C-alpha positions in Angstrom: 0.0 0.0 0.0 1.4 3.4 -1.0 0.8 6.2 1.5 0.9 9.7 0.1 2.2 12.6 2.2 2.2 16.3 1.4 5.7 17.6 0.7 5.0 20.9 2.4 3.2 20.1 5.6 4.0 16.4 5.9 0.4 15.3 6.6 -1.0 12.1 5.3 -3.7 13.1 2.8 -4.8 12.8 -0.8 -2.2 14.6 -2.8 -1.9 16.0 -6.3 1.4 16.5 -8.2 2.4 20.0 -9.0 5.5 21.5 -10.5 6.8 24.4 -8.5 9.9 26.5 -8.8 12.5 25.8 -6.1 15.8 27.6 -5.4 19.0 25.5 -5.3 22.6 26.3 -4.6 25.0 25.4 -7.5 28.8 25.6 -7.6 31.2 26.2 -10.5 34.4 24.2 -10.2 37.7 24.4 -12.0 39.5 21.4 -13.5 41.0 20.5 -10.1 37.5 20.5 -8.5 38.1 23.6 -6.5 35.0 25.7 -6.1 35.3 29.0 -8.0 31.8 30.4 -7.7 28.5 29.7 -5.8 25.2 30.8 -7.2 21.5 30.2 -6.9 19.4 28.6 -9.7 15.7 28.1 -9.9 14.6 24.7 -11.2 11.1 23.2 -11.7 10.5 20.5 -9.1 7.6 18.1 -8.9 6.0 18.0 -5.5 3.0 16.3 -3.9 0.6 18.8 -2.3 -2.5 18.3 -0.2 -5.5 20.6 -1.0 -4.8 22.9 2.0 -1.2 23.6 0.9 -2.3 24.0 -2.7 -4.8 26.6 -1.7 -2.2 28.4 0.5 0.3 28.6 -2.4 -2.4 29.7 -4.8 -3.4 32.6 -2.5 0.2 33.7 -2.1 0.7 33.7 -5.9 -2.5 35.6 -6.6 -1.7 38.1 -3.8 1.8 38.7 -5.3 0.5 39.1 -8.9 -2.1 41.6 -7.6 0.6 43.6 -5.9 2.7 43.8 -9.0 -0.2 44.8 -11.2 -1.3 47.5 -8.8 2.3 48.8 -8.7 2.5 49.1 -12.5 -0.7 51.3 -12.8 
């Protein structure tokens, strides 16, 4: 039996797969494997979300978009 857990809150619930942007640290190395540069990259990551966390993320995204649109008026 496969149990599904939300990747955000960790609760056991019915989940749905979403692709969200996550920030990761990357390193640039030289030919001797010495780290030259550290930088952040944003990569799409597949996560399992319960309905509560999906609604929370949706409200955050909608709020941010509304703030940007209001600022551009």
